[in-house]
The first five atom37 places (N, CA, C, CB, O) and aatype in JSON, in Angstrom:
{
  "aatype": [20, 20, 20, 20, 20, 20, 20, 20, 20, 20, 20, 20, 20, 20, 20, 20, 20, 20, 20, 20, 20, 20, 20, 20, 20, 20, 20, 20, 20, 20, 20, 20, 20, 20, 20, 20, 20, 20, 20, 20, 20, 20, 20, 20, 20, 20, 20, 20, 20, 20, 20, 20, 20, 20, 20, 20, 20, 20, 20, 20, 20, 20, 20, 20, 20, 20, 20, 20, 20, 20, 20, 20, 20, 20, 20, 20, 20, 20, 20, 20, 20, 20, 20, 20, 20, 20, 20, 20, 20, 20, 20, 20, 20, 20, 20, 20, 20, 20],
  "atom_mask": [
    [1, 1, 1, 1, 1],
    [1, 1, 1, 1, 1],
    [1, 1, 1, 1, 1],
    [1, 1, 1, 1, 1],
    [1, 1, 1, 1, 1],
    [1, 1, 1, 1, 1],
    [1, 1, 1, 1, 1],
    [1, 1, 1, 1, 1],
    [1, 1, 1, 1, 1],
    [1, 1, 1, 1, 1],
    [1, 1, 1, 1, 1],
    [1, 1, 1, 1, 1],
    [1, 1, 1, 1, 1],
    [1, 1, 1, 1, 1],
    [1, 1, 1, 1, 1],
    [1, 1, 1, 1, 1],
    [1, 1, 1, 1, 1],
    [1, 1, 1, 1, 1],
    [1, 1, 1, 1, 1],
    [1, 1, 1, 1, 1],
    [1, 1, 1, 1, 1],
    [1, 1, 1, 1, 1],
    [1, 1, 1, 1, 1],
    [1, 1, 1, 1, 1],
    [1, 1, 1, 1, 1],
    [1, 1, 1, 1, 1],
    [1, 1, 1, 1, 1],
    [1, 1, 1, 1, 1],
    [1, 1, 1, 1, 1],
    [1, 1, 1, 1, 1],
    [1, 1, 1, 1, 1],
    [1, 1, 1, 1, 1],
    [1, 1, 1, 1, 1],
    [1, 1, 1, 1, 1],
    [1, 1, 1, 1, 1],
    [1, 1, 1, 1, 1],
    [1, 1, 1, 1, 1],
    [1, 1, 1, 1, 1],
    [1, 1, 1, 1, 1],
    [1, 1, 1, 1, 1],
    [1, 1, 1, 1, 1],
    [1, 1, 1, 1, 1],
    [1, 1, 1, 1, 1],
    [1, 1, 1, 1, 1],
    [1, 1, 1, 1, 1],
    [1, 1, 1, 1, 1],
    [1, 1, 1, 1, 1],
    [1, 1, 1, 1, 1],
    [1, 1, 1, 1, 1],
    [1, 1, 1, 1, 1],
    [1, 1, 1, 1, 1],
    [1, 1, 1, 1, 1],
    [1, 1, 1, 1, 1],
    [1, 1, 1, 1, 1],
    [1, 1, 1, 1, 1],
    [1, 1, 1, 1, 1],
    [1, 1, 1, 1, 1],
    [1, 1, 1, 1, 1],
    [1, 1, 1, 1, 1],
    [1, 1, 1, 1, 1],
    [1, 1, 1, 1, 1],
    [1, 1, 1, 1, 1],
    [1, 1, 1, 1, 1],
    [1, 1, 1, 1, 1],
    [1, 1, 1, 1, 1],
    [1, 1, 1, 1, 1],
    [1, 1, 1, 1, 1],
    [1, 1, 1, 1, 1],
    [1, 1, 1, 1, 1],
    [1, 1, 1, 1, 1],
    [1, 1, 1, 1, 1],
    [1, 1, 1, 1, 1],
    [1, 1, 1, 1, 1],
    [1, 1, 1, 1, 1],
    [1, 1, 1, 1, 1],
    [1, 1, 1, 1, 1],
    [1, 1, 1, 1, 1],
    [1, 1, 1, 1, 1],
    [1, 1, 1, 1, 1],
    [1, 1, 1, 1, 1],
    [1, 1, 1, 1, 1],
    [1, 1, 1, 1, 1],
    [1, 1, 1, 1, 1],
    [1, 1, 1, 1, 1],
    [1, 1, 1, 1, 1],
    [1, 1, 1, 1, 1],
    [1, 1, 1, 1, 1],
    [1, 1, 1, 1, 1],
    [1, 1, 1, 1, 1],
    [1, 1, 1, 1, 1],
    [1, 1, 1, 1, 1],
    [1, 1, 1, 1, 1],
    [1, 1, 1, 1, 1],
    [1, 1, 1, 1, 1],
    [1, 1, 1, 1, 1],
    [1, 1, 1, 1, 1],
    [1, 1, 1, 1, 1],
    [1, 1, 1, 1, 1]
  ],
  "atom_positions": [
    [[-16.75, 3.38, 10.7], [-16.5, 4.04, 9.84], [-14.94, 3.46, 9.11], [-16.63, 5.4, 10.42], [-14.06, 3.02, 9.85]],
    [[-14.73, 3.53, 7.46], [-13.57, 3.2, 7.48], [-12.91, 4.18, 6.35], [-13.48, 1.73, 7.31], [-13.64, 4.5, 5.42]],
    [[-11.85, 4.56, 6.38], [-11.46, 5.08, 5.71], [-9.66, 4.93, 5.12], [-11.98, 6.02, 6.23], [-8.84, 4.24, 5.73]],
    [[-9.35, 5.68, 3.94], [-8.29, 5.35, 3.08], [-7.76, 6.45, 3.37], [-8.48, 5.01, 1.65], [-8.51, 7.31, 3.81]],
    [[-6.49, 6.74, 3.23], [-5.5, 8.09, 3.5], [-4.07, 7.27, 2.65], [-5.17, 8.6, 5.71], [-3.89, 6.09, 2.34]],
    [[-3.37, 8.26, 2.51], [-1.89, 8.58, 1.95], [-1.28, 8.94, 3.12], [-1.72, 9.76, 0.8], [-0.35, 9.75, 3.09]],
    [[-1.67, 8.45, 4.15], [-1.29, 8.68, 5.89], [-0.53, 10.24, 6.22], [0.05, 7.26, 6.47], [0.24, 10.42, 7.16]],
    [[-0.82, 11.01, 5.48], [-0.22, 12.46, 5.51], [-0.84, 13.45, 6.7], [-0.54, 13.17, 4.0], [-0.38, 14.47, 7.22]],
    [[-2.15, 12.68, 6.92], [-2.51, 13.42, 8.52], [-3.13, 12.89, 9.29], [-3.21, 14.56, 8.63], [-4.12, 12.35, 8.8]],
    [[-2.97, 12.72, 10.8], [-3.54, 11.76, 11.45], [-5.27, 11.15, 11.44], [-3.16, 12.21, 12.58], [-6.26, 11.84, 11.2]],
    [[-5.27, 10.47, 11.59], [-7.15, 9.95, 11.75], [-7.85, 10.84, 12.52], [-7.53, 8.39, 12.62], [-7.43, 11.5, 13.46]],
    [[-9.46, 10.81, 11.82], [-9.98, 11.64, 12.31], [-10.68, 10.32, 13.86], [-11.03, 12.56, 11.0], [-10.46, 9.12, 13.97]],
    [[-11.22, 10.92, 14.45], [-11.79, 10.44, 15.92], [-13.17, 9.41, 15.37], [-12.39, 12.1, 17.09], [-14.16, 9.85, 14.78]],
    [[-13.0, 8.44, 15.63], [-14.1, 7.65, 15.33], [-14.14, 6.04, 14.0], [-15.03, 8.91, 14.89], [-14.89, 5.08, 13.79]],
    [[-13.08, 6.5, 13.52], [-13.08, 5.67, 12.58], [-12.58, 4.55, 12.97], [-12.54, 6.08, 11.6], [-11.67, 4.42, 13.79]],
    [[-13.32, 3.46, 12.24], [-13.04, 1.7, 12.88], [-12.1, 1.04, 12.1], [-14.44, 0.58, 12.79], [-11.48, 0.14, 12.68]],
    [[-11.76, 1.31, 10.63], [-10.78, 0.83, 9.81], [-10.43, 1.73, 9.5], [-10.92, 0.06, 8.9], [-11.1, 2.71, 9.16]],
    [[-8.73, 1.56, 9.58], [-8.04, 2.98, 8.8], [-6.97, 2.01, 7.31], [-6.56, 4.2, 10.45], [-6.24, 1.1, 7.71]],
    [[-6.98, 2.15, 6.53], [-6.0, 1.89, 5.4], [-5.15, 3.25, 5.02], [-6.85, 1.34, 4.07], [-5.62, 4.38, 4.9]],
    [[-3.74, 2.82, 4.84], [-2.58, 3.81, 4.58], [-2.52, 2.97, 3.1], [-0.98, 3.84, 5.85], [-2.68, 1.78, 2.83]],
    [[-2.12, 4.48, 2.06], [-1.18, 3.99, 1.13], [-0.59, 5.06, 1.06], [-1.57, 3.4, -0.1], [-1.08, 6.03, 0.49]],
    [[0.99, 5.07, 1.85], [2.05, 5.85, 1.55], [2.33, 6.49, -0.5], [3.31, 4.73, 2.22], [2.31, 5.92, -1.59]],
    [[2.55, 7.79, -0.07], [2.95, 8.36, -1.62], [4.61, 8.14, -1.63], [2.47, 10.3, -1.88], [4.96, 7.71, -0.53]],
    [[5.29, 8.25, -2.19], [6.81, 8.91, -2.32], [6.88, 9.73, -2.31], [7.58, 8.86, -3.09], [6.25, 10.25, -3.23]],
    [[7.66, 10.74, -1.34], [8.25, 11.98, -1.11], [6.98, 12.32, -0.43], [8.83, 12.92, -2.39], [6.73, 13.49, -0.69]],
    [[6.07, 11.81, 0.32], [4.98, 12.34, 1.14], [5.26, 11.85, 2.3], [3.61, 12.04, 0.75], [5.15, 10.64, 2.46]],
    [[5.71, 12.77, 3.43], [5.39, 12.62, 4.79], [4.63, 11.72, 5.42], [4.97, 13.51, 5.12], [3.41, 11.87, 5.52]],
    [[5.25, 10.72, 5.88], [3.54, 9.38, 7.05], [3.5, 9.96, 8.41], [4.05, 6.99, 7.58], [4.46, 9.94, 9.17]],
    [[2.14, 10.57, 8.74], [2.29, 10.81, 9.69], [1.09, 9.88, 10.84], [2.35, 12.22, 9.51], [1.0, 9.87, 12.06]],
    [[0.43, 9.27, 9.9], [-0.36, 8.22, 10.12], [1.02, 6.77, 10.25], [-1.68, 8.17, 8.67], [1.64, 6.35, 9.27]],
    [[1.22, 6.23, 11.79], [2.36, 5.06, 11.39], [1.59, 3.51, 11.61], [3.94, 5.19, 12.6], [2.25, 2.47, 11.48]],
    [[0.18, 3.5, 11.93], [-0.83, 2.58, 12.05], [-1.83, 2.04, 11.82], [-1.03, 2.55, 12.45], [-2.27, 2.54, 10.79]],
    [[-2.42, 1.34, 12.16], [-3.94, 0.92, 11.38], [-3.96, -0.43, 10.95], [-4.28, 1.77, 9.98], [-3.08, -1.17, 11.41]],
    [[-4.85, -0.93, 10.1], [-5.49, -1.91, 9.99], [-4.85, -2.47, 8.71], [-6.91, -1.65, 10.04], [-4.44, -3.63, 8.78]],
    [[-4.64, -1.57, 7.12], [-4.06, -2.26, 5.98], [-3.07, -0.71, 5.59], [-5.46, -2.98, 4.63], [-3.45, 0.44, 5.37]],
    [[-1.84, -1.26, 5.62], [-0.97, -0.78, 4.85], [-1.4, -1.22, 3.44], [0.36, -1.18, 5.28], [-1.8, -2.38, 3.34]],
    [[-1.37, -0.37, 2.23], [-1.48, -1.06, 0.72], [-0.19, -0.06, 0.03], [-3.39, -0.82, -0.22], [0.05, 1.02, 0.56]],
    [[0.42, -0.42, -0.91], [1.72, -0.02, -1.44], [1.57, 0.13, -2.29], [2.68, -0.57, -1.43], [0.98, -0.93, -2.48]],
    [[1.56, 0.74, -3.5], [2.11, 0.91, -5.09], [3.35, -0.2, -5.13], [2.79, 2.72, -5.49], [4.38, 0.17, -4.57]],
    [[3.35, -1.0, -5.49], [5.04, -1.5, -6.04], [5.23, -1.82, -7.37], [5.61, -2.86, -5.39], [4.36, -2.4, -8.02]],
    [[6.56, -1.4, -7.95], [7.53, -0.82, -7.36], [7.1, 0.91, -7.59], [8.99, -1.41, -8.02], [6.27, 1.42, -8.35]],
    [[7.89, 1.41, -6.76], [7.63, 2.71, -6.43], [8.7, 3.24, -5.55], [6.35, 2.82, -5.82], [8.81, 2.76, -4.42]],
    [[9.62, 4.3, -6.0], [10.87, 4.49, -6.08], [10.74, 5.91, -4.76], [11.44, 4.78, -7.91], [10.32, 7.05, -5.01]],
    [[11.16, 5.47, -3.55], [11.1, 6.28, -2.7], [9.92, 5.79, -1.6], [10.95, 7.54, -3.39], [9.59, 6.4, -0.58]],
    [[9.36, 4.51, -2.11], [8.46, 3.93, -0.67], [8.33, 2.92, -1.36], [6.95, 4.62, 0.06], [7.44, 2.59, -2.15]],
    [[9.87, 2.14, -0.82], [10.43, 0.19, -0.95], [9.44, 0.13, 0.14], [12.54, -0.61, -0.46], [8.98, 1.04, 0.83]],
    [[9.23, -1.0, 0.14], [8.51, -1.76, 1.39], [8.96, -1.79, 2.9], [8.51, -3.12, 1.07], [8.37, -1.66, 3.97]],
    [[10.34, -2.03, 2.47], [11.13, -2.24, 3.74], [11.15, -0.87, 4.99], [12.74, -2.53, 3.15], [11.36, -0.96, 6.21]],
    [[10.96, -0.09, 4.45], [10.54, 1.66, 4.88], [9.39, 1.33, 5.61], [10.09, 2.95, 3.48], [9.29, 2.27, 6.39]],
    [[8.22, 0.37, 5.89], [6.95, 0.71, 6.41], [7.42, -0.84, 7.23], [5.35, 0.99, 5.19], [6.89, -0.89, 8.34]],
    [[8.26, -2.02, 6.93], [7.65, -2.69, 7.83], [7.54, -3.31, 9.23], [7.59, -3.18, 7.42], [6.93, -4.28, 9.67]],
    [[8.51, -2.24, 9.89], [8.47, -2.1, 11.25], [7.11, -0.88, 12.07], [10.07, -1.62, 11.49], [6.99, -0.39, 13.19]],
    [[6.33, -0.83, 10.79], [5.13, 0.11, 11.42], [3.93, -0.57, 12.11], [4.46, 0.96, 10.27], [3.82, -1.74, 11.75]],
    [[3.07, -0.2, 12.95], [1.88, -0.99, 13.23], [1.04, -1.11, 12.73], [1.4, -0.89, 13.96], [-0.03, -0.62, 13.07]],
    [[1.21, -1.71, 11.89], [-0.68, -2.49, 10.45], [-0.68, -4.48, 11.28], [0.3, -2.77, 6.99], [0.02, -5.3, 11.88]],
    [[-2.04, -4.27, 10.7], [-2.12, -5.58, 10.76], [-1.63, -6.44, 9.77], [-3.22, -5.83, 10.91], [-0.97, -7.46, 9.96]],
    [[-2.17, -5.72, 8.15], [-1.83, -6.38, 6.76], [-1.19, -5.52, 6.46], [-2.81, -6.75, 5.73], [-1.15, -4.42, 7.02]],
    [[-0.31, -6.0, 5.12], [0.75, -5.24, 4.31], [0.35, -5.92, 2.95], [2.5, -5.48, 4.84], [0.4, -7.11, 2.63]],
    [[-0.05, -4.79, 2.22], [-0.2, -5.34, 0.85], [0.3, -4.65, -0.32], [-1.48, -5.54, 0.6], [0.42, -3.44, -0.51]],
    [[0.53, -5.49, -0.96], [1.69, -4.61, -2.44], [0.25, -4.56, -3.34], [3.54, -5.98, -3.58], [-0.69, -5.3, -3.05]],
    [[0.21, -3.9, -4.11], [-0.12, -4.0, -5.57], [0.58, -3.34, -6.23], [-1.28, -3.69, -5.96], [1.21, -2.39, -5.77]],
    [[0.62, -3.77, -7.6], [1.97, -3.89, -8.53], [0.95, -2.24, -9.4], [2.33, -6.08, -9.81], [-0.23, -2.0, -9.66]],
    [[2.34, -1.46, -9.54], [1.53, -0.59, -10.27], [1.33, -0.62, -12.14], [2.14, 0.71, -9.78], [1.81, -1.42, -12.94]],
    [[0.74, 0.18, -12.29], [-0.19, -0.25, -13.92], [0.71, 0.51, -14.51], [-2.09, 0.26, -14.35], [1.74, 1.04, -14.07]],
    [[0.1, 0.49, -15.77], [1.06, 1.45, -16.53], [2.05, 0.46, -17.65], [2.14, 2.34, -15.24], [1.94, -0.76, -17.54]],
    [[2.88, 0.98, -18.58], [3.13, 0.27, -19.42], [4.4, -0.98, -19.02], [3.37, 1.22, -20.45], [4.95, -1.5, -19.99]],
    [[4.69, -1.28, -18.07], [5.35, -1.88, -17.26], [4.39, -3.32, -16.6], [5.8, -0.75, -16.26], [4.86, -4.39, -16.21]],
    [[2.72, -2.82, -16.66], [2.41, -3.68, -15.11], [2.45, -5.1, -15.25], [0.87, -3.42, -14.44], [2.32, -5.78, -14.24]],
    [[2.66, -5.79, -16.65], [2.76, -6.97, -16.54], [4.45, -7.61, -15.55], [2.54, -7.34, -18.14], [4.58, -8.76, -15.12]],
    [[5.23, -6.8, -15.46], [6.41, -6.69, -15.26], [6.12, -6.22, -13.33], [7.18, -5.52, -16.53], [6.54, -6.64, -12.25]],
    [[5.4, -5.4, -13.66], [5.26, -4.9, -11.95], [4.54, -6.38, -11.25], [3.89, -3.16, -11.7], [4.93, -7.06, -10.3]],
    [[3.57, -6.49, -11.97], [2.74, -8.0, -11.24], [4.13, -8.46, -10.96], [1.56, -9.33, -12.43], [4.68, -8.11, -9.92]],
    [[4.58, -9.02, -11.59], [5.43, -10.02, -11.31], [6.45, -10.1, -10.47], [5.84, -10.3, -12.16], [6.84, -11.12, -9.9]],
    [[7.05, -8.64, -10.36], [7.78, -8.44, -9.29], [7.26, -8.3, -8.07], [8.43, -7.57, -9.45], [7.93, -8.72, -7.14]],
    [[6.16, -7.79, -7.83], [5.02, -7.83, -6.73], [4.88, -9.38, -5.8], [3.46, -7.54, -7.64], [4.91, -9.57, -4.59]],
    [[4.77, -10.18, -6.73], [4.38, -11.9, -6.44], [5.52, -12.04, -5.98], [3.98, -13.1, -7.69], [5.53, -12.3, -4.78]],
    [[6.93, -11.94, -6.68], [7.86, -12.42, -6.52], [8.57, -11.91, -4.61], [8.59, -12.0, -7.94], [9.19, -12.55, -3.76]],
    [[8.14, -10.73, -4.65], [8.61, -9.75, -3.14], [7.71, -10.31, -2.26], [8.36, -7.86, -3.11], [8.13, -10.5, -1.12]],
    [[6.14, -10.75, -2.62], [5.46, -10.96, -1.25], [6.07, -12.73, -1.38], [3.31, -10.56, -1.19], [6.46, -13.26, -0.33]],
    [[6.08, -13.05, -1.91], [6.89, -14.92, -1.78], [7.6, -14.74, -1.21], [7.6, -15.86, -2.86], [7.56, -15.43, -0.19]],
    [[8.89, -13.71, -1.32], [10.35, -14.34, -0.31], [10.1, -13.09, 0.88], [12.48, -14.21, -1.35], [11.05, -12.79, 1.59]],
    [[8.62, -12.33, 1.06], [8.81, -11.62, 1.87], [7.29, -11.89, 2.59], [9.31, -10.27, 1.35], [6.36, -11.13, 2.31]],
    [[7.15, -12.69, 3.28], [5.62, -12.96, 3.92], [4.67, -12.51, 4.4], [5.5, -13.41, 4.58], [3.48, -12.8, 4.35]],
    [[5.51, -11.41, 5.11], [4.86, -10.27, 5.94], [4.14, -9.65, 4.67], [6.01, -9.13, 6.86], [3.27, -8.87, 5.06]],
    [[4.18, -9.7, 3.57], [3.66, -8.76, 2.28], [2.89, -9.51, 1.79], [4.61, -8.26, 1.16], [3.4, -10.63, 1.68]],
    [[1.23, -9.41, 1.19], [0.18, -10.26, 0.59], [0.31, -9.61, -0.82], [-1.41, -10.18, 1.36], [0.89, -8.53, -0.91]],
    [[-0.12, -10.11, -1.76], [-0.42, -9.32, -3.08], [-1.95, -8.98, -2.81], [-0.14, -10.29, -4.63], [-2.86, -9.61, -2.26]],
    [[-1.86, -7.42, -3.57], [-3.69, -7.22, -3.49], [-3.77, -6.31, -4.8], [-4.48, -6.19, -1.78], [-2.62, -6.1, -5.17]],
    [[-4.64, -5.74, -5.58], [-4.61, -4.95, -6.72], [-5.47, -3.99, -6.85], [-4.71, -5.61, -7.7], [-6.55, -3.89, -6.25]],
    [[-5.0, -3.2, -7.67], [-5.73, -1.67, -7.83], [-6.9, -2.14, -8.51], [-4.87, -0.36, -8.81], [-6.83, -2.18, -9.74]],
    [[-8.38, -2.67, -7.75], [-9.54, -3.44, -8.4], [-10.35, -2.23, -9.39], [-10.67, -4.16, -7.06], [-11.28, -2.49, -10.15]],
    [[-9.56, -0.37, -9.12], [-10.86, 0.16, -9.65], [-10.48, 0.96, -11.16], [-11.58, 1.29, -8.41], [-11.08, 1.68, -11.95]],
    [[-8.74, 0.2, -11.0], [-8.03, 0.57, -12.38], [-8.58, -0.28, -13.04], [-6.51, 0.53, -12.56], [-9.02, 0.23, -14.07]],
    [[-8.88, -1.87, -12.96], [-9.36, -2.75, -13.75], [-10.36, -2.6, -14.36], [-9.46, -3.62, -13.3], [-10.46, -2.9, -15.55]],
    [[-11.82, -1.85, -13.26], [-12.85, -1.74, -13.74], [-13.19, -0.03, -14.35], [-13.69, -2.33, -12.68], [-14.31, 0.46, -14.35]],
    [[-12.28, 0.48, -14.72], [-12.24, 1.69, -15.44], [-12.52, 3.21, -14.84], [-13.14, 1.46, -16.41], [-12.72, 4.27, -15.44]],
    [[-12.45, 2.85, -13.12], [-12.39, 4.24, -12.5], [-10.94, 4.82, -12.09], [-13.27, 4.2, -11.21], [-10.43, 4.25, -11.12]],
    [[-10.37, 5.63, -12.54], [-9.3, 6.55, -12.4], [-9.46, 6.87, -10.85], [-9.4, 7.89, -13.45], [-8.7, 7.66, -10.3]]
  ]
}
């Protein structure tokens, strides 16, 4: 079983794959797992804050909205400068699922 969570509660027993997508201002309880997906840029949730956590994959997803093009370029630049991070996309936004 796989879950995606904001990480504010412990994962339930029996989960095989854990993806944490932290939000700024939310207390992070779940500090290890498979994927850490971070919407970027997100004031109060800078990537450096999460780099020491025990995740296998660190993924940056450009924030959508009116600055999407600039946010995408910023995410690409960050990933190139910090190879621990990989670029990911919020696919649901591109196919119209909110």
